[in-house]
N, CA, C and O atoms as a Tinker XYZ file with bonds, in Angstrom:
   496  protein
     1  N    118.396000   91.244000   96.763000    73     2
     2  CA   117.385000   92.260000   96.625000    64     1     3
     3  C    116.255000   91.686000   95.786000    63     2     4     5
     4  O    116.505000   91.098000   94.734000    81     3
     5  N    115.003000   91.849000   96.239000    73     3     6
     6  CA   113.908000   91.337000   95.446000    64     5     7
     7  C    113.532000   92.322000   94.350000    63     6     8     9
     8  O    113.714000   93.530000   94.501000    81     7
     9  N    113.021000   91.812000   93.273000    73     7    10
    10  CA   112.615000   92.648000   92.150000    64     9    11
    11  C    111.277000   93.295000   92.453000    63    10    12    13
    12  O    110.416000   92.700000   93.101000    81    11
    13  N    111.118000   94.488000   91.989000    73    11    14
    14  CA   109.873000   95.216000   92.193000    64    13    15
    15  C    109.190000   95.419000   90.853000    63    14    16    17
    16  O    109.856000   95.547000   89.826000    81    15
    17  N    107.882000   95.449000   90.856000    73    15    18
    18  CA   107.134000   95.620000   89.620000    64    17    19
    19  C    107.097000   97.073000   89.168000    63    18    20    21
    20  O    106.950000   97.350000   87.977000    81    19
    21  N    107.228000   97.990000   90.098000    73    19    22
    22  CA   107.179000   99.409000   89.778000    64    21    23
    23  C    108.428000  100.076000   90.332000    63    22    24    25
    24  O    108.943000   99.663000   91.371000    81    23
    25  N    108.912000  101.089000   89.657000    73    23    26
    26  CA   110.121000  101.749000   90.152000    64    25    27
    27  C    109.835000  102.670000   91.331000    63    26    28    29
    28  O    108.696000  103.065000   91.579000    81    27
    29  N    110.892000  102.995000   92.042000    73    27    30
    30  CA   110.832000  104.072000   93.018000    64    29    31
    31  C    111.177000  105.353000   92.292000    63    30    32    33
    32  O    111.846000  105.314000   91.259000    81    31
    33  N    110.746000  106.460000   92.794000    73    31    34
    34  CA   111.018000  107.744000   92.165000    64    33    35
    35  C    111.715000  108.660000   93.154000    63    34    36    37
    36  O    111.355000  108.712000   94.331000    81    35
    37  N    112.709000  109.376000   92.669000    73    35    38
    38  CA   113.348000  110.419000   93.469000    64    37    39
    39  C    113.700000  111.549000   92.520000    63    38    40    41
    40  O    114.427000  111.336000   91.549000    81    39
    41  N    113.204000  112.733000   92.781000    73    39    42
    42  CA   113.443000  113.855000   91.874000    64    41    43
    43  C    113.776000  115.117000   92.641000    63    42    44    45
    44  O    113.295000  115.348000   93.750000    81    43
    45  N    114.617000  115.928000   92.014000    73    43    46
    46  CA   115.019000  117.205000   92.591000    64    45    47
    47  C    114.810000  118.374000   91.655000    63    46    48    49
    48  O    114.980000  119.517000   92.080000    81    47
    49  N    114.453000  118.152000   90.418000    73    47    50
    50  CA   114.410000  119.243000   89.462000    64    49    51
    51  C    112.982000  119.637000   89.120000    63    50    52    53
    52  O    112.111000  118.777000   88.991000    81    51
    53  N    112.740000  120.932000   88.974000    73    51    54
    54  CA   111.407000  121.418000   88.627000    64    53    55
    55  C    111.130000  121.092000   87.174000    63    54    56    57
    56  O    112.065000  121.125000   86.374000    81    55
    57  N    109.920000  120.783000   86.789000    73    55    58
    58  CA   108.731000  120.626000   87.628000    64    57    59
    59  C    108.543000  119.203000   88.135000    63    58    60    61
    60  O    107.415000  118.789000   88.403000    81    59
    61  N    109.599000  118.473000   88.266000    73    59    62
    62  CA   109.465000  117.063000   88.641000    64    61    63
    63  C    108.973000  116.852000   90.071000    63    62    64    65
    64  O    108.506000  115.760000   90.392000    81    63
    65  N    109.062000  117.870000   90.950000    73    63    66
    66  CA   108.513000  117.716000   92.300000    64    65    67
    67  C    107.050000  117.327000   92.190000    63    66    68    69
    68  O    106.587000  116.375000   92.818000    81    67
    69  N    106.343000  118.083000   91.382000    73    67    70
    70  CA   104.918000  117.856000   91.168000    64    69    71
    71  C    104.704000  116.507000   90.496000    63    70    72    73
    72  O    103.784000  115.775000   90.861000    81    71
    73  N    105.534000  116.170000   89.527000    73    71    74
    74  CA   105.388000  114.919000   88.795000    64    73    75
    75  C    105.553000  113.708000   89.706000    63    74    76    77
    76  O    104.812000  112.733000   89.577000    81    75
    77  N    106.506000  113.757000   90.617000    73    75    78
    78  CA   106.712000  112.631000   91.529000    64    77    79
    79  C    105.501000  112.472000   92.438000    63    78    80    81
    80  O    104.996000  111.361000   92.602000    81    79
    81  N    105.033000  113.551000   93.023000    73    79    82
    82  CA   103.873000  113.482000   93.906000    64    81    83
    83  C    102.663000  112.941000   93.150000    63    82    84    85
    84  O    101.980000  112.040000   93.638000    81    83
    85  N    102.397000  113.478000   91.975000    73    83    86
    86  CA   101.226000  113.050000   91.217000    64    85    87
    87  C    101.350000  111.609000   90.723000    63    86    88    89
    88  O    100.353000  110.888000   90.677000    81    87
    89  N    102.534000  111.190000   90.361000    73    87    90
    90  CA   102.721000  109.796000   89.946000    64    89    91
    91  C    102.437000  108.859000   91.116000    63    90    92    93
    92  O    101.777000  107.833000   90.954000    81    91
    93  N    102.937000  109.217000   92.286000    73    91    94
    94  CA   102.701000  108.388000   93.474000    64    93    95
    95  C    101.211000  108.327000   93.807000    63    94    96    97
    96  O    100.707000  107.276000   94.202000    81    95
    97  N    100.512000  109.439000   93.651000    73    95    98
    98  CA    99.096000  109.510000   93.984000    64    97    99
    99  C     98.226000  108.836000   92.916000    63    98   100   101
   100  O     97.313000  108.076000   93.240000    81    99
   101  N     98.512000  109.116000   91.664000    73    99   102
   102  CA    97.621000  108.669000   90.589000    64   101   103
   103  C     97.928000  107.282000   90.046000    63   102   104   105
   104  O     97.020000  106.563000   89.630000    81   103
   105  N     99.204000  106.901000   90.046000    73   103   106
   106  CA    99.554000  105.650000   89.372000    64   105   107
   107  C    100.212000  104.636000   90.288000    63   106   108   109
   108  O    100.215000  103.442000   89.990000    81   107
   109  N    100.754000  105.082000   91.364000    73   107   110
   110  CA   101.403000  104.176000   92.298000    64   109   111
   111  C    102.801000  103.792000   91.858000    63   110   112   113
   112  O    103.062000  103.555000   90.678000    81   111
   113  N    103.657000  103.739000   92.794000    73   111   114
   114  CA   105.039000  103.292000   92.632000    64   113   115
   115  C    105.376000  102.564000   93.933000    63   114   116   117
   116  O    104.581000  102.573000   94.873000    81   115
   117  N    106.512000  101.954000   93.987000    73   115   118
   118  CA   106.904000  101.274000   95.217000    64   117   119
   119  C    107.323000  102.255000   96.301000    63   118   120   121
   120  O    107.155000  101.977000   97.489000    81   119
   121  N    107.862000  103.387000   95.906000    73   119   122
   122  CA   108.279000  104.424000   96.851000    64   121   123
   123  C    108.545000  105.695000   96.058000    63   122   124   125
   124  O    108.895000  105.635000   94.879000    81   123
   125  N    108.381000  106.836000   96.698000    73   123   126
   126  CA   108.619000  108.115000   96.034000    64   125   127
   127  C    109.316000  109.072000   96.986000    63   126   128   129
   128  O    109.029000  109.092000   98.183000    81   127
   129  N    110.241000  109.872000   96.444000    73   127   130
   130  CA   110.961000  110.875000   97.215000    64   129   131
   131  C    110.833000  112.214000   96.496000    63   130   132   133
   132  O    111.110000  112.322000   95.301000    81   131
   133  N    110.411000  113.224000   97.240000    73   131   134
   134  CA   110.268000  114.567000   96.695000    64   133   135
   135  C    111.197000  115.496000   97.464000    63   134   136   137
   136  O    111.101000  115.616000   98.685000    81   135
   137  N    112.090000  116.148000   96.743000    73   135   138
   138  CA   112.914000  117.202000   97.323000    64   137   139
   139  C    112.235000  118.529000   97.003000    63   138   140   141
   140  O    112.009000  118.845000   95.835000    81   139
   141  N    111.915000  119.289000   98.013000    73   139   142
   142  CA   111.384000  120.650000   97.937000    64   141   143
   143  C    109.875000  120.711000   97.742000    63   142   144   145
   144  O    109.219000  121.435000   98.491000    81   143
   145  N    109.291000  120.013000   96.805000    73   143   146
   146  CA   107.839000  119.899000   96.711000    64   145   147
   147  C    107.079000  121.094000   96.194000    63   146   148   149
   148  O    105.929000  121.306000   96.582000    81   147
   149  N    107.691000  121.888000   95.324000    73   147   150
   150  CA   106.999000  123.046000   94.760000    64   149   151
   151  C    105.692000  122.670000   94.079000    63   150   152   153
   152  O    105.641000  121.695000   93.329000    81   151
   153  N    104.663000  123.415000   94.327000    73   151   154
   154  CA   103.317000  123.262000   93.773000    64   153   155
   155  C    102.536000  122.070000   94.337000    63   154   156   157
   156  O    101.395000  121.843000   93.934000    81   155
   157  N    103.119000  121.318000   95.243000    73   155   158
   158  CA   102.405000  120.173000   95.807000    64   157   159
   159  C    101.081000  120.608000   96.429000    63   158   160   161
   160  O    100.087000  119.886000   96.347000    81   159
   161  N    101.069000  121.775000   97.044000    73   159   162
   162  CA    99.849000  122.232000   97.714000    64   161   163
   163  C     98.674000  122.364000   96.753000    63   162   164   165
   164  O     97.524000  122.312000   97.189000    81   163
   165  N     98.930000  122.533000   95.462000    73   163   166
   166  CA    97.858000  122.671000   94.471000    64   165   167
   167  C     97.145000  121.347000   94.204000    63   166   168   169
   168  O     96.062000  121.335000   93.619000    81   167
   169  N     97.738000  120.242000   94.624000    73   167   170
   170  CA    97.202000  118.916000   94.319000    64   169   171
   171  C     96.845000  118.116000   95.573000    63   170   172   173
   172  O     96.687000  116.897000   95.507000    81   171
   173  N     96.719000  118.785000   96.691000    73   171   174
   174  CA    96.444000  118.084000   97.945000    64   173   175
   175  C     95.053000  117.461000   97.977000    63   174   176   177
   176  O     94.791000  116.589000   98.806000    81   175
   177  N     94.176000  117.884000   97.110000    73   175   178
   178  CA    92.859000  117.266000   97.006000    64   177   179
   179  C     92.938000  115.813000   96.570000    63   178   180   181
   180  O     91.969000  115.067000   96.710000    81   179
   181  N     94.085000  115.410000   96.044000    73   179   182
   182  CA    94.275000  114.035000   95.580000    64   181   183
   183  C     95.007000  113.162000   96.597000    63   182   184   185
   184  O     95.312000  112.005000   96.307000    81   183
   185  N     95.289000  113.693000   97.771000    73   183   186
   186  CA    96.129000  112.984000   98.739000    64   185   187
   187  C     95.537000  111.645000   99.177000    63   186   188   189
   188  O     96.284000  110.760000   99.593000    81   187
   189  N     94.232000  111.475000   99.097000    73   187   190
   190  CA    93.648000  110.190000   99.487000    64   189   191
   191  C     94.085000  109.054000   98.571000    63   190   192   193
   192  O     93.973000  107.884000   98.935000    81   191
   193  N     94.580000  109.390000   97.392000    73   191   194
   194  CA    95.092000  108.377000   96.476000    64   193   195
   195  C     96.515000  107.952000   96.786000    63   194   196   197
   196  O     97.051000  107.060000   96.128000    81   195
   197  N     97.130000  108.575000   97.773000    73   195   198
   198  CA    98.515000  108.237000   98.106000    64   197   199
   199  C     98.551000  106.973000   98.960000    63   198   200   201
   200  O     98.089000  106.960000  100.101000    81   199
   201  N     99.104000  105.924000   98.386000    73   199   202
   202  CA    99.251000  104.667000   99.105000    64   201   203
   203  C    100.705000  104.238000   99.240000    63   202   204   205
   204  O    101.076000  103.666000  100.266000    81   203
   205  N    101.539000  104.493000   98.240000    73   203   206
   206  CA   102.937000  104.073000   98.396000    64   205   207
   207  C    103.670000  104.957000   99.405000    63   206   208   209
   208  O    103.246000  106.082000   99.670000    81   207
   209  N    104.762000  104.455000   99.963000    73   207   210
   210  CA   105.570000  105.273000  100.867000    64   209   211
   211  C    106.104000  106.519000  100.149000    63   210   212   213
   212  O    106.601000  106.445000   99.025000    81   211
   213  N    105.989000  107.643000  100.819000    73   211   214
   214  CA   106.451000  108.922000  100.272000    64   213   215
   215  C    107.349000  109.593000  101.295000    63   214   216   217
   216  O    107.000000  109.692000  102.472000    81   215
   217  N    108.499000  110.052000  100.843000    73   215   218
   218  CA   109.417000  110.844000  101.657000    64   217   219
   219  C    109.527000  112.211000  101.012000    63   218   220   221
   220  O    109.788000  112.314000   99.814000    81   219
   221  N    109.330000  113.265000  101.796000    73   219   222
   222  CA   109.418000  114.625000  101.268000    64   221   223
   223  C    110.380000  115.441000  102.120000    63   222   224   225
   224  O    110.361000  115.372000  103.349000    81   223
   225  N    111.222000  116.216000  101.440000    73   223   226
   226  CA   112.169000  117.116000  102.092000    64   225   227
   227  C    111.738000  118.551000  101.782000    63   226   228   229
   228  O    111.617000  118.924000  100.615000    81   227
   229  N    111.509000  119.346000  102.809000    73   227   230
   230  CA   111.110000  120.747000  102.642000    64   229   231
   231  C    112.114000  121.673000  103.313000    63   230   232   233
   232  O    112.465000  121.492000  104.479000    81   231
   233  N    112.568000  122.663000  102.561000    73   231   234
   234  CA   113.433000  123.701000  103.119000    64   233   235
   235  C    112.536000  124.736000  103.795000    63   234   236   237
   236  O    111.663000  125.310000  103.144000    81   235
   237  N    112.734000  124.980000  105.069000    73   235   238
   238  CA   111.835000  125.875000  105.805000    64   237   239
   239  C    111.816000  127.304000  105.278000    63   238   240   241
   240  O    110.813000  128.003000  105.424000    81   239
   241  N    112.903000  127.740000  104.671000    73   239   242
   242  CA   112.968000  129.107000  104.140000    64   241   243
   243  C    112.891000  129.114000  102.610000    63   242   244   245
   244  O    113.439000  130.006000  101.963000    81   243
   245  N    112.223000  128.137000  102.046000    73   243   246
   246  CA   112.106000  128.009000  100.589000    64   245   247
   247  C    111.367000  129.207000  100.014000    63   246   248   249
   248  O    110.220000  129.468000  100.378000    81   247
   249  N    112.014000  129.923000   99.131000    73   247   250
   250  CA   111.409000  131.121000   98.550000    64   249   251
   251  C    110.339000  130.808000   97.510000    63   250   252   253
   252  O    109.640000  131.715000   97.058000    81   251
   253  N    110.199000  129.541000   97.122000    73   251   254
   254  CA   109.200000  129.146000   96.143000    64   253   255
   255  C    108.012000  128.410000   96.760000    63   254   256   257
   256  O    107.018000  128.154000   96.081000    81   255
   257  N    108.112000  128.074000   98.034000    73   255   258
   258  CA   107.013000  127.402000   98.735000    64   257   259
   259  C    106.779000  128.170000  100.031000    63   258   260   261
   260  O    107.575000  128.095000  100.967000    81   259
   261  N    105.697000  128.893000  100.067000    73   259   262
   262  CA   105.422000  129.739000  101.232000    64   261   263
   263  C    105.229000  128.907000  102.491000    63   262   264   265
   264  O    104.954000  127.708000  102.429000    81   263
   265  N    105.377000  129.560000  103.618000    73   263   266
   266  CA   105.151000  128.870000  104.892000    64   265   267
   267  C    103.706000  128.358000  104.995000    63   266   268   269
   268  O    103.493000  127.248000  105.482000    81   267
   269  N    102.705000  129.139000  104.548000    73   267   270
   270  CA   101.344000  128.591000  104.560000    64   269   271
   271  C    101.203000  127.361000  103.651000    63   270   272   273
   272  O    100.502000  126.412000  104.004000    81   271
   273  N    101.855000  127.371000  102.500000    73   271   274
   274  CA   101.800000  126.204000  101.609000    64   273   275
   275  C    102.471000  125.002000  102.268000    63   274   276   277
   276  O    101.972000  123.880000  102.175000    81   275
   277  N    103.596000  125.235000  102.931000    73   275   278
   278  CA   104.265000  124.138000  103.635000    64   277   279
   279  C    103.365000  123.593000  104.739000    63   278   280   281
   280  O    103.309000  122.382000  104.950000    81   279
   281  N    102.669000  124.464000  105.435000    73   279   282
   282  CA   101.759000  124.022000  106.500000    64   281   283
   283  C    100.612000  123.187000  105.919000    63   282   284   285
   284  O    100.204000  122.189000  106.513000    81   283
   285  N    100.098000  123.596000  104.765000    73   283   286
   286  CA    99.038000  122.829000  104.101000    64   285   287
   287  C     99.530000  121.430000  103.726000    63   286   288   289
   288  O     98.829000  120.440000  103.935000    81   287
   289  N    100.735000  121.360000  103.173000    73   287   290
   290  CA   101.311000  120.077000  102.771000    64   289   291
   291  C    101.469000  119.177000  103.993000    63   290   292   293
   292  O    101.078000  118.010000  103.973000    81   291
   293  N    102.042000  119.729000  105.046000    73   291   294
   294  CA   102.251000  118.942000  106.271000    64   293   295
   295  C    100.928000  118.451000  106.844000    63   294   296   297
   296  O    100.823000  117.294000  107.251000    81   295
   297  N     99.922000  119.314000  106.881000    73   295   298
   298  CA    98.623000  118.937000  107.440000    64   297   299
   299  C     97.958000  117.848000  106.603000    63   298   300   301
   300  O     97.395000  116.898000  107.147000    81   299
   301  N     98.022000  117.987000  105.295000    73   299   302
   302  CA    97.384000  117.011000  104.415000    64   301   303
   303  C     98.052000  115.646000  104.498000    63   302   304   305
   304  O     97.381000  114.617000  104.413000    81   303
   305  N     99.357000  115.634000  104.661000    73   303   306
   306  CA   100.079000  114.363000  104.703000    64   305   307
   307  C    100.190000  113.779000  106.114000    63   306   308   309
   308  O    100.593000  112.628000  106.279000    81   307
   309  N     99.835000  114.562000  107.119000    73   307   310
   310  CA    99.943000  114.092000  108.503000    64   309   311
   311  C     99.099000  112.848000  108.758000    63   310   312   313
   312  O     99.472000  111.997000  109.565000    81   311
   313  N     97.978000  112.743000  108.080000    73   311   314
   314  CA    97.103000  111.599000  108.278000    64   313   315
   315  C     97.464000  110.382000  107.447000    63   314   316   317
   316  O     96.781000  109.360000  107.512000    81   315
   317  N     98.516000  110.481000  106.679000    73   315   318
   318  CA    98.935000  109.372000  105.815000    64   317   319
   319  C    100.115000  108.660000  106.469000    63   318   320   321
   320  O    101.214000  109.208000  106.547000    81   319
   321  N     99.884000  107.453000  106.932000    73   319   322
   322  CA   100.953000  106.721000  107.603000    64   321   323
   323  C    102.104000  106.387000  106.657000    63   322   324   325
   324  O    103.211000  106.086000  107.104000    81   323
   325  N    101.847000  106.439000  105.368000    73   323   326
   326  CA   102.889000  106.125000  104.386000    64   325   327
   327  C    103.764000  107.333000  104.056000    63   326   328   329
   328  O    104.739000  107.203000  103.316000    81   327
   329  N    103.428000  108.502000  104.595000    73   327   330
   330  CA   104.163000  109.730000  104.260000    64   329   331
   331  C    105.049000  110.186000  105.411000    63   330   332   333
   332  O    104.649000  110.171000  106.574000    81   331
   333  N    106.268000  110.593000  105.052000    73   331   334
   334  CA   107.214000  111.164000  106.009000    64   333   335
   335  C    107.713000  112.479000  105.441000    63   334   336   337
   336  O    108.141000  112.539000  104.288000    81   335
   337  N    107.659000  113.525000  106.239000    73   335   338
   338  CA   108.160000  114.833000  105.805000    64   337   339
   339  C    109.251000  115.270000  106.767000    63   338   340   341
   340  O    109.077000  115.250000  107.986000    81   339
   341  N    110.372000  115.663000  106.194000    73   339   342
   342  CA   111.447000  116.274000  106.969000    64   341   343
   343  C    111.553000  117.726000  106.551000    63   342   344   345
   344  O    111.486000  118.044000  105.364000    81   343
   345  N    111.720000  118.608000  107.530000    73   343   346
   346  CA   111.963000  120.012000  107.229000    64   345   347
   347  C    113.382000  120.360000  107.655000    63   346   348   349
   348  O    113.946000  119.752000  108.565000    81   347
   349  N    113.934000  121.336000  106.984000    73   347   350
   350  CA   115.326000  121.721000  107.192000    64   349   351
   351  C    115.374000  123.201000  107.569000    63   350   352   353
   352  O    115.318000  124.070000  106.698000    81   351
   353  N    115.478000  123.485000  108.875000    73   351   354
   354  CA   115.486000  124.866000  109.366000    64   353   355
   355  C    116.619000  125.685000  108.747000    63   354   356   357
   356  O    117.750000  125.220000  108.602000    81   355
   357  N    116.274000  126.911000  108.391000    73   355   358
   358  CA   117.262000  127.835000  107.857000    64   357   359
   359  C    117.661000  127.574000  106.413000    63   358   360   361
   360  O    118.465000  128.320000  105.855000    81   359
   361  N    117.114000  126.530000  105.798000    73   359   362
   362  CA   117.509000  126.196000  104.431000    64   361   363
   363  C    116.562000  126.819000  103.418000    63   362   364   365
   364  O    115.366000  126.982000  103.662000    81   363
   365  N    117.145000  127.162000  102.268000    73   363   366
   366  CA   116.383000  127.734000  101.166000    64   365   367
   367  C    116.252000  126.701000  100.062000    63   366   368   369
   368  O    116.821000  125.612000  100.135000    81   367
   369  N    115.496000  127.064000   99.044000    73   367   370
   370  CA   115.219000  126.154000   97.937000    64   369   371
   371  C    116.514000  125.596000   97.340000    63   370   372   373
   372  O    117.500000  126.312000   97.171000    81   371
   373  N    116.483000  124.326000   97.034000    73   371   374
   374  CA   117.602000  123.617000   96.391000    64   373   375
   375  C    118.843000  123.548000   97.272000    63   374   376   377
   376  O    119.964000  123.570000   96.764000    81   375
   377  N    118.654000  123.464000   98.584000    73   375   378
   378  CA   119.788000  123.369000   99.495000    64   377   379
   379  C    120.631000  122.127000   99.241000    63   378   380   381
   380  O    121.796000  122.073000   99.634000    81   379
   381  N    120.054000  121.142000   98.593000    73   379   382
   382  CA   120.786000  119.887000   98.365000    64   381   383
   383  C    121.408000  119.796000   96.966000    63   382   384   385
   384  O    122.032000  118.788000   96.633000    81   383
   385  N    121.244000  120.830000   96.154000    73   383   386
   386  CA   121.800000  120.814000   94.797000    64   385   387
   387  C    123.275000  121.219000   94.851000    63   386   388   389
   388  O    123.613000  122.381000   95.079000    81   387
   389  N    124.129000  120.238000   94.637000    73   387   390
   390  CA   125.575000  120.477000   94.681000    64   389   391
   391  C    125.939000  121.619000   93.731000    63   390   392   393
   392  O    125.527000  121.629000   92.571000    81   391
   393  N    126.699000  122.562000   94.227000    73   391   394
   394  CA   127.124000  123.758000   93.496000    64   393   395
   395  C    125.985000  124.737000   93.228000    63   394   396   397
   396  O    126.169000  125.701000   92.485000    81   395
   397  N    124.820000  124.510000   93.813000    73   395   398
   398  CA   123.715000  125.447000   93.659000    64   397   399
   399  C    123.918000  126.675000   94.530000    63   398   400   401
   400  O    124.777000  126.685000   95.412000    81   399
   401  N    123.135000  127.696000   94.282000    73   399   402
   402  CA   123.265000  128.968000   95.007000    64   401   403
   403  C    123.038000  128.823000   96.506000    63   402   404   405
   404  O    123.625000  129.563000   97.295000    81   403
   405  N    122.188000  127.872000   96.910000    73   403   406
   406  CA   121.855000  127.720000   98.330000    64   405   407
   407  C    122.332000  126.386000   98.894000    63   406   408   409
   408  O    121.836000  125.925000   99.922000    81   407
   409  N    123.284000  125.779000   98.224000    73   407   410
   410  CA   123.774000  124.472000   98.661000    64   409   411
   411  C    124.323000  124.537000  100.082000    63   410   412   413
   412  O    125.088000  125.433000  100.438000    81   411
   413  N    123.908000  123.559000  100.879000    73   411   414
   414  CA   124.408000  123.434000  102.249000    64   413   415
   415  C    124.827000  121.982000  102.423000    63   414   416   417
   416  O    123.983000  121.087000  102.460000    81   415
   417  N    126.111000  121.755000  102.528000    73   415   418
   418  CA   126.653000  120.393000  102.555000    64   417   419
   419  C    126.080000  119.558000  103.695000    63   418   420   421
   420  O    125.749000  118.389000  103.497000    81   419
   421  N    125.960000  120.140000  104.877000    73   419   422
   422  CA   125.462000  119.372000  106.024000    64   421   423
   423  C    123.998000  118.988000  105.833000    63   422   424   425
   424  O    123.629000  117.835000  106.058000    81   423
   425  N    123.163000  119.934000  105.422000    73   423   426
   426  CA   121.745000  119.652000  105.206000    64   425   427
   427  C    121.560000  118.677000  104.047000    63   426   428   429
   428  O    120.710000  117.788000  104.106000    81   427
   429  N    122.356000  118.846000  102.996000    73   427   430
   430  CA   122.280000  117.939000  101.852000    64   429   431
   431  C    122.666000  116.521000  102.260000    63   430   432   433
   432  O    122.009000  115.559000  101.863000    81   431
   433  N    123.718000  116.390000  103.043000    73   431   434
   434  CA   124.149000  115.063000  103.494000    64   433   435
   435  C    123.063000  114.410000  104.343000    63   434   436   437
   436  O    122.821000  113.209000  104.222000    81   435
   437  N    122.413000  115.185000  105.195000    73   435   438
   438  CA   121.336000  114.663000  106.028000    64   437   439
   439  C    120.172000  114.186000  105.151000    63   438   440   441
   440  O    119.669000  113.077000  105.328000    81   439
   441  N    119.752000  115.030000  104.208000    73   439   442
   442  CA   118.646000  114.665000  103.313000    64   441   443
   443  C    119.005000  113.460000  102.446000    63   442   444   445
   444  O    118.186000  112.559000  102.261000    81   443
   445  N    120.208000  113.445000  101.925000    73   443   446
   446  CA   120.624000  112.321000  101.083000    64   445   447
   447  C    120.714000  111.027000  101.883000    63   446   448   449
   448  O    120.348000  109.963000  101.383000    81   447
   449  N    121.197000  111.109000  103.116000    73   447   450
   450  CA   121.262000  109.930000  103.969000    64   449   451
   451  C    119.876000  109.404000  104.302000    63   450   452   453
   452  O    119.644000  108.195000  104.288000    81   451
   453  N    118.953000  110.313000  104.601000    73   451   454
   454  CA   117.581000  109.909000  104.881000    64   453   455
   455  C    116.937000  109.264000  103.651000    63   454   456   457
   456  O    116.198000  108.286000  103.759000    81   455
   457  N    117.234000  109.830000  102.489000    73   455   458
   458  CA   116.692000  109.285000  101.247000    64   457   459
   459  C    117.246000  107.899000  100.974000    63   458   460   461
   460  O    116.501000  106.987000  100.617000    81   459
   461  N    118.528000  107.742000  101.139000    73   459   462
   462  CA   119.161000  106.449000  100.905000    64   461   463
   463  C    118.573000  105.385000  101.834000    63   462   464   465
   464  O    118.251000  104.280000  101.399000    81   463
   465  N    118.440000  105.726000  103.100000    73   463   466
   466  CA   117.883000  104.787000  104.073000    64   465   467
   467  C    116.436000  104.430000  103.715000    63   466   468   469
   468  O    116.047000  103.262000  103.754000    81   467
   469  N    115.653000  105.440000  103.368000    73   467   470
   470  CA   114.251000  105.238000  103.003000    64   469   471
   471  C    114.123000  104.305000  101.798000    63   470   472   473
   472  O    113.368000  103.334000  101.833000    81   471
   473  N    114.868000  104.610000  100.732000    73   471   474
   474  CA   114.776000  103.776000   99.527000    64   473   475
   475  C    115.295000  102.373000   99.778000    63   474   476   477
   476  O    114.754000  101.400000   99.252000    81   475
   477  N    116.336000  102.270000  100.576000    73   475   478
   478  CA   116.868000  100.956000  100.907000    64   477   479
   479  C    115.809000  100.121000  101.645000    63   478   480   481
   480  O    115.648000   98.931000  101.373000    81   479
   481  N    115.107000  100.744000  102.559000    73   479   482
   482  CA   114.052000  100.036000  103.314000    64   481   483
   483  C    112.875000   99.672000  102.426000    63   482   484   485
   484  O    112.340000   98.567000  102.520000    81   483
   485  N    112.474000  100.589000  101.573000    73   483   486
   486  CA   111.256000  100.403000  100.792000    64   485   487
   487  C    111.429000   99.515000   99.561000    63   486   488   489
   488  O    110.485000   98.845000   99.140000    81   487
   489  N    112.619000   99.508000   98.989000    73   487   490
   490  CA   112.810000   98.820000   97.708000    64   489   491
   491  C    113.534000   97.490000   97.816000    63   490   492   493
   492  O    113.848000   96.874000   96.798000    81   491
   493  N    113.797000   97.046000   99.007000    73   491   494
   494  CA   114.448000   95.729000   99.175000    64   493   495
   495  C    113.414000   94.676000   99.440000    63   494   496
   496  O    113.754000   93.505000   99.609000    81   495
């Protein structure tokens, strides 16, 4: 594995969703992963600064990120070849948090597998 000058970021806890996105946009990292992405829509004006690879997981039924906000996020990142967004139908906020109120083992395994593959590709 080659050494990287900057770390990759992966966060699941609030308010770190926003912190990961903003760190990737403002300071750069080798790769960034955002689970859920609460408040990301408030910072989409900075999306042109996004250069590192970004993976985002959005729960389609997230009670903290409205469908219009999710649509804004998807539209803003659609033009960024370095960004990948996965949505999880029927899932609510924190679906991947083990023992959480909305934990879904199948959706969590899918998101975790995608994250592992992404980081493995980007950080090697």
